[in-house]
C-alpha positions in Angstrom: -5.1 13.0 3.5 -7.5 10.8 5.1 -7.5 7.1 3.4 -10.4 6.5 1.2 -11.2 2.8 1.5 -13.0 1.1 -1.6 -16.8 0.4 -1.2 -16.7 -3.3 0.0 -19.6 -5.3 -1.2 -18.7 -7.7 1.9 -16.3 -7.2 5.0 -16.2 -9.5 7.8 -14.1 -10.8 10.4 -13.3 -14.7 11.1 -11.1 -17.1 12.6 -9.4 -19.4 10.1 -8.4 -23.1 10.7 -4.9 -22.2 12.2 -6.7 -19.8 14.7 -5.6 -16.8 13.3 -8.2 -13.6 13.0 -8.9 -12.9 9.4 -10.5 -9.8 7.9 -12.2 -11.0 4.5 -13.8 -8.4 2.0 -14.5 -8.1 -1.8 -14.8 -4.9 -3.7 -14.8 -3.8 -7.3 -12.4 -0.9 -8.1 -14.3 1.9 -8.9 -13.3 3.6 -12.4 -13.3 6.8 -10.6 -11.0 5.9 -7.8 -9.1 9.1 -6.6 -5.9 6.9 -6.4 -6.3 6.0 -10.0 -5.7 9.6 -11.1 -2.2 10.2 -12.5 -1.1 6.5 -11.9 -1.1 6.3 -15.1 -3.1 8.8 -17.3 -3.6 6.4 -20.2 -3.6 3.0 -18.4 -4.6 3.6 -14.8 -3.7 1.0 -12.4 -3.9 0.8 -8.5 -0.8 1.9 -6.9 0.9 -0.7 -4.7 1.4 2.1 -1.9 -2.5 2.5 -1.9 -2.9 -1.3 -1.6 -0.6 -1.2 1.6 -2.2 1.6 3.0 -5.8 -0.1 2.8 -4.5 -3.1 4.5 -2.9 -1.1 7.3 -6.0 0.9 7.8 -8.4 -2.1 7.8 -6.1 -3.9 10.5 -6.1 -0.5 12.5 -9.8 -0.2 12.3 -10.5 -3.9 13.2 -7.8 -4.8 15.7 -6.4 -1.6 16.9 -2.9 -2.1 15.3 -0.4 0.7 14.6 -0.8 2.7 11.4 2.8 3.0 10.9 4.7 -0.2 10.1 8.4 -1.0 10.9 8.9 -3.2 7.7 7.6 -4.8 4.6 8.7 -8.2 4.0 8.0 -10.5 1.3 6.1 -8.1 -0.8 4.8 -9.4 -4.4 3.0 -7.7 -7.0 2.0 -10.5 -9.2 -0.5 -8.7 -11.5 -2.3 -5.2 -12.0 -5.5 -4.2 -10.1 -7.3 -2.5 -13.0 -10.5 -0.2 -12.9 -13.7 -2.2 -12.5 -11.7 -5.4 -11.4 -13.7 -7.5 -8.7 -11.2 -8.0 -5.9 -11.0 -10.1 -2.8 -8.7 -9.2 0.0 -7.7 -11.3 3.0 -5.7 -9.9 6.0 -4.4 -12.4 8.6 -3.2 -11.5 12.0 -0.2 -13.6 12.4 1.4 -12.4 15.5 0.5 -9.3 17.8 3.1 -7.5 15.7 2.5 -9.0 12.3 -0.1 -9.4 9.5 -0.3 -10.7 6.1 -2.3 -9.9 3.1 -3.5 -11.2 -0.5 -5.4 -9.5 -3.0 -7.0 -11.9 -5.5 -9.3 -11.6 -8.8 -10.8 -15.1 -8.5 -8.1 -17.8 -8.5 -5.5 -15.0 -9.6 -3.1 -13.7 -7.2 -2.6 -9.9 -7.4 -0.3 -8.8 -4.6 0.6 -10.2 -1.1 2.9 -9.5 1.7 3.7 -9.2 5.4 3.6 -6.2 7.6 5.7 -6.0 10.7 4.5 -3.1 13.1 
C-alpha cells in the first residue's frame, strides 16, 4: 500500500540555527483520513505507526534517506491526534543516519522521537 500523506497547508525545507536541515509542515487531519478507519471506530485517533511512516516518507522524499529504519529511539506519544486537529510537524536531520521529529498542536506536544537508519 502506498502511503497517503496528509494534505499540507504549508511544507518547506530550511536550515535551523544549529545548521541542521529541517522539514517544516502544517496540516489539518482530515476526518475521512484512511488511517483513522478502524482505529478506533467509536473514537478515531491517528495511529502512531502512521505518524512514523509519514516522517520516514517525507525524509525520503526530501533527503533521499532510506525508507527502512534500524531503530526508533526516545519515542513519546504525549497526546492523541484527533480528526480535525491542526498539526505542525518538524523533522530535523541530525546526522546522515538520524532524524528527529515533533508533532505539535499549538504549544501542545503530540509526539516525538528519533529514527536511526
